[in-house]
N, C-alpha and C positions, 0 to 999 in steps of 0.2 A: 607041338603046342602052337596054336594059331594066335597071331597078334592082332589086336583090334586095329582097324584102320582109323587113324586120327587125321582129319582133314588138315592140310597144311595152310596156315593163315599167313599170308605175306603182309608186309608192312603197307604195301599199296592197297590191299583189300581192306585192311583196318582203317586206313586213311579215307578210303572211299566210303566205308560205313560211317565213319565219323562225320564226313560231309553230309551224308544223307540224314543223319541224326540232327545235325545243326539246322538243316533245311526244315525238318519237322518241328524242331523247337521254335524256329522263327515263325512258322505257321501258327503254333500255339500262342506265342507272344503277340503276334498280329491280331489273332482272334480276341485275346484279352483286351487289347487296345481298342478294338472296334466294338466289342460286345460287353464292355465292363458293367453296364447296367443290367445285363441279363443274369439270371441265376446260373453261375458257372461253378463247377467243382472240379477237382483234380481228376476224378474218375472219368467224368464226361470229356474233359480235355484230352486225357490219355486215350480214351476210346477213339476219338476223332483222328488220331494219328497212329492207331494200332499199336499202342504201347501199354504196358501195365502202369498203374498209377505210381508205384514205387520207382520204376525205371524212369518215368517222366520226371518225377521230382528230383531224383539224383542227377540226371543229365541236365535239367534246367538249372539247378543250383550250380553245377560245375560250369555251365556256359555263361550264366548271367549273375552269379554271385548271390542269389537269393532264391527262395522257394517260389513256386508258381503262385501260391496263396499270397505271399508277401508282395509279389509283383502286382498282382491284381488289386490288392488293397491300396497300394501306392497309386495306381491309376485312378481308383475310385476317389481317393483323398484329393488328388490333384484336381479332378473334376468338381468335387465338392467345394474346394477352395474357390474355384471360379464362380460357382453358383452362389456361394456365400458373399463374395465380393459384389455380385450383382445386387443383392439385398432384397429381392422381391419374394424370396421363399423362406419359410421357417427352417430351423435346423432339422426338424423331423421330416419335412418335405424333401429337403436336400438328401437326407439319409436314404430315403426310399428311391429318390430319383437316380442316385448313383448305383443302385443295386444292392445296398445293404438291407438286411432284413431285421437287424437288431440295432436299436438306437444306442444301447449301452456299448456294444462292440464297436460301432461306428465312432462314438465319442471317445472311447479309450484309444483306439488306433489313431484317430485324428490327433489327439493330444500327444501321443507318442511321436508321431511324425512331424507335427507342426510346432509343438511346444506350448500351445495354448488350446483350451477346449473350443469346439466349434462356435459356441455362442460368443465367446470372447473375441475370437477371430472375426466374426461377423461385425461386432461392435467396432473393433479397431479398423476394419476395412471401410466401414461407413464414414469414419472420421477422415480417412485418407482420400483426398480428391485430387484430381489433376494428373494422376499417373496413368499413362496409357496401359490398356489391358495386357499387351504383349510384354511390357516391362514388368508389370505386377506379377505376371505368371512366372517369369524367369527369377525374379528376386524372391518370391515366396515359395519356390519349388520345395516340396517336402524332402526331408532328409531320409535317404534309404540306408538300410543295413546298420543303423545305429539309432539310438534314441536322440531326440532333440536335446540340445544343451539347455540346462535350466539357468536362467539369468538371475541375478540378485533381485531384480524388481519383481520377478515371479515368486520369489521366496518370501517377500515382505507381505 
Protein backbone atom coordinates (compact mmCIF):
# COMPACT_ATOMS: atom_id res chain seq x y z
CA UNK A 1 0.00 0.00 0.00
CA UNK A 2 1.36 3.37 -1.00
CA UNK A 3 1.39 6.24 1.47
CA UNK A 4 0.45 9.71 0.32
CA UNK A 5 3.28 12.18 0.46
CA UNK A 6 2.47 15.01 2.83
CA UNK A 7 4.74 18.01 2.48
CA UNK A 8 6.70 18.70 5.62
CA UNK A 9 5.98 22.19 6.94
CA UNK A 10 8.69 23.59 9.13
CA UNK A 11 8.18 26.26 11.68
CA UNK A 12 10.44 28.55 9.67
CA UNK A 13 8.29 28.17 6.55
CA UNK A 14 5.17 28.82 8.63
CA UNK A 15 6.82 31.91 10.08
CA UNK A 16 7.81 33.07 6.60
CA UNK A 17 4.22 32.64 5.39
CA UNK A 18 2.94 34.51 8.44
CA UNK A 19 5.25 37.43 7.65
CA UNK A 20 4.05 37.45 4.04
CA UNK A 21 0.44 37.48 5.23
CA UNK A 22 1.18 40.38 7.59
CA UNK A 23 2.74 42.35 4.72
CA UNK A 24 -0.39 41.74 2.63
CA UNK A 25 -2.63 42.74 5.51
CA UNK A 26 -0.61 45.93 5.95
CA UNK A 27 -1.15 46.70 2.25
CA UNK A 28 -4.90 46.21 2.73
CA UNK A 29 -4.93 48.44 5.83
CA UNK A 30 -2.86 51.12 4.07
CA UNK A 31 -5.25 51.03 1.11
CA UNK A 32 -8.21 51.54 3.45
CA UNK A 33 -6.39 54.46 5.08
CA UNK A 34 -5.72 56.06 1.68
CA UNK A 35 -8.95 55.23 -0.15
CA UNK A 36 -11.48 55.38 2.70
CA UNK A 37 -13.80 57.58 0.59
CA UNK A 38 -13.88 55.06 -2.27
CA UNK A 39 -16.43 52.24 -2.40
CA UNK A 40 -14.38 49.44 -0.81
CA UNK A 41 -15.67 46.02 0.15
CA UNK A 42 -13.95 43.00 1.65
CA UNK A 43 -14.19 41.01 -1.59
CA UNK A 44 -12.38 43.71 -3.60
CA UNK A 45 -9.75 44.15 -0.89
CA UNK A 46 -9.20 40.38 -0.74
CA UNK A 47 -8.87 40.12 -4.52
CA UNK A 48 -6.22 42.84 -4.50
CA UNK A 49 -3.97 40.64 -2.32
CA UNK A 50 -5.03 37.29 -3.83
CA UNK A 51 -6.89 36.01 -0.77
CA UNK A 52 -10.43 34.85 -0.25
CA UNK A 53 -12.70 37.29 1.56
CA UNK A 54 -13.11 34.89 4.48
CA UNK A 55 -9.37 34.33 4.86
CA UNK A 56 -8.69 38.08 4.70
CA UNK A 57 -11.32 38.77 7.35
CA UNK A 58 -10.00 36.10 9.70
CA UNK A 59 -6.37 37.11 9.29
CA UNK A 60 -7.16 40.84 9.55
CA UNK A 61 -9.11 40.30 12.77
CA UNK A 62 -6.29 38.17 14.17
CA UNK A 63 -3.66 40.80 13.30
CA UNK A 64 -5.55 44.02 14.15
CA UNK A 65 -8.29 42.97 16.56
CA UNK A 66 -11.22 44.00 14.36
CA UNK A 67 -12.77 43.17 11.02
CA UNK A 68 -11.74 44.99 7.85
CA UNK A 69 -15.22 46.57 7.66
CA UNK A 70 -14.97 47.85 11.23
CA UNK A 71 -11.50 49.28 10.58
CA UNK A 72 -12.70 51.04 7.43
CA UNK A 73 -15.73 52.51 9.18
CA UNK A 74 -13.51 53.78 12.00
CA UNK A 75 -11.29 55.56 9.45
CA UNK A 76 -14.38 57.06 7.82
CA UNK A 77 -15.77 58.23 11.15
CA UNK A 78 -12.42 59.82 12.10
CA UNK A 79 -12.43 61.77 8.83
CA UNK A 80 -16.09 62.67 9.30
CA UNK A 81 -15.30 64.07 12.73
CA UNK A 82 -12.67 66.36 11.22
CA UNK A 83 -15.09 67.53 8.51
CA UNK A 84 -17.85 68.14 11.05
CA UNK A 85 -15.47 70.18 13.24
CA UNK A 86 -14.74 72.37 10.21
CA UNK A 87 -18.44 73.17 10.11
CA UNK A 88 -18.85 74.06 6.43
CA UNK A 89 -20.58 70.83 5.33
CA UNK A 90 -23.91 69.33 6.31
CA UNK A 91 -24.06 65.90 7.93
CA UNK A 92 -25.34 64.42 4.65
CA UNK A 93 -22.49 65.97 2.68
CA UNK A 94 -19.98 64.64 5.21
CA UNK A 95 -21.56 61.19 5.03
CA UNK A 96 -21.03 60.97 1.27
CA UNK A 97 -17.63 62.73 1.38
CA UNK A 98 -16.19 59.96 3.57
CA UNK A 99 -17.48 57.16 1.36
CA UNK A 100 -20.66 56.09 3.14
CA UNK A 101 -23.65 55.45 0.92
CA UNK A 102 -26.29 55.31 3.64
CA UNK A 103 -26.97 58.23 5.96
CA UNK A 104 -28.69 55.89 8.42
CA UNK A 105 -25.75 53.49 8.65
CA UNK A 106 -23.33 56.41 8.89
CA UNK A 107 -25.30 58.05 11.73
CA UNK A 108 -25.69 54.77 13.62
CA UNK A 109 -22.00 53.87 13.37
CA UNK A 110 -20.94 57.46 14.20
CA UNK A 111 -23.12 57.41 17.33
CA UNK A 112 -21.73 54.00 18.37
CA UNK A 113 -18.12 55.14 18.03
CA UNK A 114 -18.33 58.77 19.16
CA UNK A 115 -21.17 58.60 21.67
CA UNK A 116 -23.33 61.32 20.11
CA UNK A 117 -25.07 61.63 16.72
CA UNK A 118 -23.20 63.53 13.99
CA UNK A 119 -25.51 66.56 14.18
CA UNK A 120 -24.93 66.86 17.94
CA UNK A 121 -21.18 66.44 17.47
CA UNK A 122 -21.21 69.21 14.85
CA UNK A 123 -23.09 71.58 17.20
CA UNK A 124 -20.75 70.80 20.10
CA UNK A 125 -17.67 71.26 17.89
CA UNK A 126 -18.97 74.66 16.73
CA UNK A 127 -19.12 75.82 20.36
CA UNK A 128 -15.57 74.66 21.06
CA UNK A 129 -13.10 77.22 19.82
CA UNK A 130 -9.42 77.73 20.35
CA UNK A 131 -8.39 74.07 20.34
CA UNK A 132 -5.74 73.30 17.71
CA UNK A 133 -6.97 70.71 15.17
CA UNK A 134 -4.15 68.27 16.06
CA UNK A 135 -5.25 68.28 19.71
CA UNK A 136 -8.94 68.02 18.81
CA UNK A 137 -8.19 65.01 16.61
CA UNK A 138 -6.37 63.20 19.41
CA UNK A 139 -8.88 64.01 22.13
CA UNK A 140 -11.93 63.11 20.04
CA UNK A 141 -10.54 59.91 18.46
CA UNK A 142 -13.35 57.34 18.07
CA UNK A 143 -13.44 54.35 20.38
CA UNK A 144 -12.67 51.11 18.58
CA UNK A 145 -13.78 47.59 19.48
CA UNK A 146 -16.39 48.71 21.96
CA UNK A 147 -19.34 51.03 22.11
CA UNK A 148 -18.92 54.55 23.41
CA UNK A 149 -19.70 54.96 27.07
CA UNK A 150 -23.04 56.64 27.71
CA UNK A 151 -22.77 59.52 30.16
CA UNK A 152 -25.50 60.59 32.51
CA UNK A 153 -25.98 63.87 30.62
CA UNK A 154 -26.76 61.89 27.45
CA UNK A 155 -29.42 59.87 29.29
CA UNK A 156 -31.21 62.98 30.58
